[in-house]
N, C-alpha and C positions, 0 to 999 in steps of 0.2 A: 439360869447356867453360870452363868457369869461372875456371879460371888464362890462359886468352887475355884477356886485357884487352882489346886492338883491338879482337877482334872481340863482345865482349861489349856495348863501350860503344859501337860500331854498332848494333847491333840491342836498346838501347836509346833512341836517337834515330832509330831508326827508328818503334818502337814495335811490332818486329815479334812479336808472335801467334804465331809458329813456337816460340817460344824460351821459353813458359810454362812451366814446369816444368822446363828444364833448366838455371835456374840462378836465383838470387835478387839484385837489388840491394839494394845496402846504403847512406844516406846518410846519412857521416859528418855532417853538419849538423844534419839534425833528426832521429839514431838513429829511422830506420823503414827495414823492406827493403819492397820490392816483386817484383810482377813485372816483366819487357822489355817488356808492349805494354801500364804505367802510363799513363792520358791525361792528369798530370799532368806542369807541363813539364818536359824532363829538368834533372838537376842537371847539372852541371858537372861533366868529367871528373874531376878531381880529390881530389871529394867522394865520390865512387863506388868501391865494393866491392863485390864478388863472391863468393857463396858455393852450396854444390854445394846446400844442404836448405835451409827452411826453417829446421829445427829448428839448424843453424848458426846461422843469423841469429841467433833468439833465448839461443843462448847465449852470442854474443856481445854481449847486451842491447839489442837492434833490436825494435822492434815492431813487427804487422802496418799496413801502410795502412789504411789506412781508407774509401779512394777504390780502388784496384783491388782488395784482397782476395787478395792472393796467396796464402795457404792455400786457396785453391779453384782453383788451378790446375790443369791436366790433371798426374799423374803424370809421370816423367821417363820416355819410352821406353825409357832403359838397364836397367831390372831386366824389364822382358820380351821380352829383344834376348839378354839371358845370360844365361850357364847356373855361373858360376863363385861363390864362399860369399858374396860381400857381396853378388846380385843374390835369391840364394835369400834370405839375413837378410833383406832389403828385402822381399821380396813376403809375407815370414811378419811383421813386423812389422806391415803393412796390410792383415793379415789379424788384427791382434787378439792373437798370440801370446807377446809380450809382457805383454801385463794380464793376458793369461789366466794362463799358464804363469810369467809372471819371465823374467831373462835368462839361469838354469840351464836353462831350460825351451828358449831359443831353441836354444840351442848345443849341447845333444843331439840334436836336430833334426840338425844341421848337422855332428853329429861332430866338432865344435871343441869346448876347452874355452871358456868366457868369456869371459876374458884374451883368447884368441887373436879371437874377434871384434869385443868394445871393438876391440884396438888397427886389426883389418882396420878399420871403420865410420869408426873416425876416421879412418886415414891417405885414405881416400877422399869422405868425405860431410862429417867436422871435427865431428862430436856421433855418440855410441856408443849404448846401442841402446835404454837409458831415457832420454834425451833426446829422438831419436827416435820414439819412441812416448808422450813426451808430448806432442811437438807435435799427433801425428794424436789425442791425447785433449783438447786444446783446441779442432782444428778437429771432431770428434763433439761436444763439447759447445755449438757454436756453432750448429750444423746444429741437434742438440736444442730449443734453445732457441730460436731464428727461428723456430722453425715446427713447435714444442708447445706443448700447454700445462703443460706435466710443473710441477709443481713442480721451486723448484733445487731441490734436495737430491737427487728420483731425477732430475733431467737428470744431475748431480757422479756419485752413484754408476753410471751409465747408463754415463758416457762411460767409467767406469772409474779415475776419481778413489780416492784410499782416504779421503779425510774431505772436509768439506765446505771447512776452511780450504784447502785445497793445490787445490780447485775455483774458490773465488775469485781465491787468490791469483794463479791461472796465466792467465784471462780475464784479470784487471787486465791480467798484464806482457805477456799475448801482443796483446792489444786494443786498452788504455788504457781499457777501459770496463769499468763491474762488469756482471755476468750482468742485472740489471735494466736498467741502461743499453740493452746491446743490445738484449733483446728488446721494451722503449720502440722503438728505431731501427726493428727488421724493421718493426713493427704498422705504426710511420709511414709505411713506403715503401710496403706494402702496400695502406695506403688510397690510397695517390696511386696507386701502378700497376694498385686495380683488382683486390686478390687477394694471394693468399700468393706464395712467391720459388718455389711450384712452376707447376703450368701452373693449376693450378685448387686452388681452397682446402679444407684437406685437411678428409675425417670424420674424426670425435671415435677417437683411435687410430688414425691413419694420420698416414705423414713422408711429407709431399711438396719433393722437391729439383729441383734441377738437375744433371746429370752432364753436366759439361764434358770438350771434346775438342780435340785438333786439327782445323782443319777442311784440307781438304775431306774429309768423311763420306759415303762412297755408301751407303743405308741399306737396298737393293735386296735385295741377294743377303744384307746381316748379318740381315737383318728375316722377310726372304724362307728360308731358311733355317730360321733357329729355327723359324718358322710352317708350314712346308712338315713339317717331320721330328716334329713337336710329340709329346709322347704324352697319349693321350687321360689328363685327372683331374690332369695333372701339370702342363702345358704349356695354354693355348690363344689367339688372336689371337680379338679381340677390341675392339669399338670405338675401332678404331685402334691398342691398346696390346697384345704381346706380356706373356702373366701367364704367374704358373709359381710354382707352390709351392718353400718353403726350406727345405732342414734344417741348423740352424746350433749352434754351440756350446752355447745354454743354452734352446733353445724350437724356435720355429721359423718361418716368416711365410709371407707372400704378397705378388709383387712385381708392378710396371705398368710397363713403361717402352715409350714412346712418342718418337720420332723429331721431333726440331722441327731446325729449320734452324740454329740455332746451340748445342743443348743437346740432353742426351737428359731427358727429366718423368721425373720414377722415384717412384713411389709405391708408400709398403712398408707393411704392416700385419705387427709381426713383436707374439710372443704376449709379448717377454721385452727391451726397449727397451737392455741390454748388447750388445745382438746386430747394432747398428747398422753399428757399424764392421764386423763382419765381410762382413755383409751388401751394405753399399757396395762395397767390393773384389770380393766376387763378381761383381755386376753389371757393374763397368767390369772386368770382367776378363773376363767371357762375350764384354759386346760391343765388346773389342779397346780400346777408346776412350781408352790411352795409348800406342798406335802413332805416330807418324811419320811421315803417310802425302808428305808434302813429298820425305821421303829413301829412300822405300820407291817411290814411281812414280818420281823421278828416276831408282833405280837401271835399275827394268824396261824405260824409256824406249832404256834405251839400247841395247836390243836391237831393230831396224829394226821386224822382226816382233811384235813385244807393244806396241809406241810404239801405235800407234791402238790400240788396247783400253785402254788406262790414258788417252789422249787424250782416247777419246769417257767415261768415264765414271769419273775420278780418286775414287782416296780412301774403294777398296775394303778393308774390315777383315773380318781370317779370325775367322768366327763361332763362339766355345769355348763354353766352359760352367761352370756354377756349381761342380761336382761332377766328377773327374776320375775317382771306380771310377764313378760314375753310367756316367759315359760311355763306359768301356771297356769295361761289360757292353752300353749300349745299340753298342757297336761289334763285338760280337761276334753280336748280334740282326740286324742288319743283314746281317751276312756270305752275296752272293750274294740274296737273298731284295729284292726292290722296295721301296720307302719306304714305301708303307701296307704290305707286310708286317709288314716290324723295326716299326711303329709298332703293329700286332695284338700281336704278339707282346709288345714292351714293355707293354702295356694289361694283358696278359692276367697280368703279372707283379705291374703294380702294382695289382690288383686282391686276390688274393691274399696281398700280401705286405706291400703298401704300408699306414703308418697313417695313417688316416682327417682329413680335417678339414673344419673348416668357409668356406666361401666365400660369405660374405649379394653380393658383385658379382659372380659369376658362376658359370662352371662346374668348376673345381676342386676335385680331392676326395679326391687321395691324395701323401705325401709317395713323392717313389720311393725304392722298399726300401732298404734299408742292405743292405751284404753280409754281416753276420751275419743278419738275417732270410734274406735269400738262401741263407746257408749250409741251408740245413733244406730246401731244396723237393726234391721229387722227380723226377728227371731225365725218368721213364720217362711223366711229363702234356706233360713240352713237345714240340711239333710241329712238333720240326724232324730232320732227321738224324743221327743217335746219335753221328758222330761230332763233331757241334756242339755236341750235349748235354754228354760230354767236355770240348769245348773251357772252352764256358761254367758250368761245375762246376770244370773246376781252375782256371779265372780270379777263379773269385768265394773258392774254399777256398784260394787265397793270399793275398788279400786281404786276409779275415776275419782269418787267424792275423800278418798283418803281413809274411811273408816277399816281399810285393810291394808297396812303396808307391805310391803316384801322388797327386802333391796338387804345391800353390806347392817346398815345398820339394824334389822328387824333379831327382837328379842323368838330366839326358835321357840322356842315352849308357846310364848302367845299368839306368833305364827298362826301355830298350828293350833289353838285352842279356836280359833281365827277364822282355820280354816275349816273344821270341822263341823263350825254352827252353820254354815254353808247348807243348802240343800245338796245333794248328790258326791258329798266329798264323804268318803270314806278312805280307810287306814292304809289304802294302797296310794290314794294319789296324792292324801296329805305328807304321806313318808318319801315319795317320789319327789314332789318338793321339797320338801325339807333337805332330801339329798342335793340335790345337783341347782336349786335355785335359789337355797339356803344358804350353802355349803357344808350343814352338818356332818363329819365325817361318821357318827357311829346313828344314821338317818337307817335303818332297817325296814326291807318287803316279805316281812316270812309268808304274807301269799299271797303274793307272786307263782303266775304258775311255772317259770322258769324256773325261779331261786325254788321250788320246790321239787321239781325235778330234777333239777339236779344233786341237789339235796340228797332224793331217794336214790339217786346212782351212785353216788360216796360211802351209800351206805348213811347218810344222818339223818336226824327225826326228816319225816316229809310232813305232818301237821304242823301248821301256823305255834301254835302252843307250846308243842316240843323243840318248835326250832328255836325260837325265840328264847326259851332258858338251856337251848346247848350253845345259844351265841351267845349269851352272860359270857365268857369267856373270849369272846374276840373284841369286849369292848375297851378303848373306845373308836374302834374302829370297823363296826358292820358295818357302811357304808360302801369300803372297800371288799371286806369279803364277798360281797352280794356281788363286785364286780367278781372273785373268782370266779363265782358259782355261775354267773352267767355266762362265763366264755369259756367255761364245758362243751358246749352249746353252737353247732355247725348252723349261725347266723351270721347275716354280713356286720350286725354290730362288730362282731369279732376281728374284724377284716381288715387289714391294710388296702385301701382301694387302688389297684394298680395304676 
């Protein structure tokens, strides 16, 4: 979009927040860059230039606006709606892969050379993987500076910087303030606002922050689904927040996520602060916060039978997961059983194979078992039909030995093909994994009983083949259409817990 100058200028002049994250406005006279909805007086059109990423702005010598804080914009919805190499690379960079494994590690995961990845990212985003990772490090550093009391040296290394000098130089260059000045300004804002930038002052060792999203966001089915299907010991709904344990690259953590009118309040407790970037990315992906609900709902409203559902409760998101392998295991456990039975099966695996954790603020007890731990499970101990035991153990074996890879770097079509080849994996299981674990916005469940029931009630075709044909007009957002169809039923997944 950033190449359409006229459209970008209109968005800036109207201060349209829907375009935050789609592009960034760089002001030639002041050398700052802003989000489209910046509250400052818009500059003259001839003084504006546009970039596809914050990293490209920084690389061109612009600093972040102190008023609109463009570095805190929601991420571009393109990276979650696409499955090409650039989109997969961006999802991995958001997960901190470049900081942990370098550009060769990023390229290796994608099956390309480092030079090819660099060329593709430069062509589309105006910045290479190192510049994109640097911009993300700067934002992570800012979060740690403003929301924790960590010494600056610890902040530097937790954010992924190789040296204190690089940390200080990057923060000054990007924000035009020293790290100490950023912390002082944040403390001053907190005193004026009566607290931290999160909704309540963080306890020692807890990072409190706000996760932005594009409005509207309907929290009912999003948090209702996560709470209704919560695995005891791993997830819970407590005091108005969805809480769960997280397995992270350097350690583990616990997150509490609470819906607010203009943000998601996030409280993170991490055993290693270097996991902050990954944890934030995982939470945003689970809650589908980078989606563009206006584009989704506009497309679905084109069907006159879906339009009333969209108008009644716009902004529905697809509830996803923080761990694709975990969700795949849970999808098999949930085959042809009730939600309560699926939770029971998962809880037994958690108790037997999960790593115990301490949770001073609630009732969480374990991390969900890794596929390596589940590889040693005794199938005879599973209280399920023999065919489903085979399905589960085959899946776990494929995930453990690497012959099946599910994650942010997965090629959606290839993952579908590999899942379909496993015993016991029919269209429903494959598509629900594609929808909620892989993040494919066009995944569709025409054979799902709830979808078919809702479709029939609306006057839509109720057979899978006919419904799939009708749903061609909903593409590429059929996963969101499923959420609207499910929402017609009176089920716990559709209601925000009390």
